[in-house]
Steps between C-alpha positions, in 0.01 A plus 500: 500500500566558136351301224729314267591739227486372143832417341612767259519417131879529494568239766233266360660525156843436651373194686338363185821547305703326771264203499501481120881521496530222757266277303691570179828413669358176642362403158835573336683281751255215446534523123881517514536197728497239217766697311733479800465122519816293454588413143579141403868406474658543155536200272849361429493666156416837658781455754750422222383801299534724805852371572602551135362855505682572826830372357455705180418812701812448714714458187351817345559694822865387508550603135346842572719545808811414297402744224434771758839442665672522160332830417577639845866406455508676161344814645737495799799466265374785282476735798835403651378280784655179367850362531801549273522773237135588540565608863628843391304801624227613262671837436827333385333276239527625141179568321 
């Protein structure tokens, strides 16, 4: 029979680090639990402000989309991808 051999320093250090890491993780979860708790519902004023902001953002997005479409149409016309007289091949356009 062999006697129990002492644990080497490397594996002891690894075990200590694993235990310390597990404890740190558990402590972090316990401290974060209150932050995850459900927030109270917004007040009517906050709801109105959120709806107004949402409507303004939608209006701004529509204006930006319209401006982008206009610029894209201008670029397409410049490079002969549009309809009408601008549809000539790029080589045939006078410079």
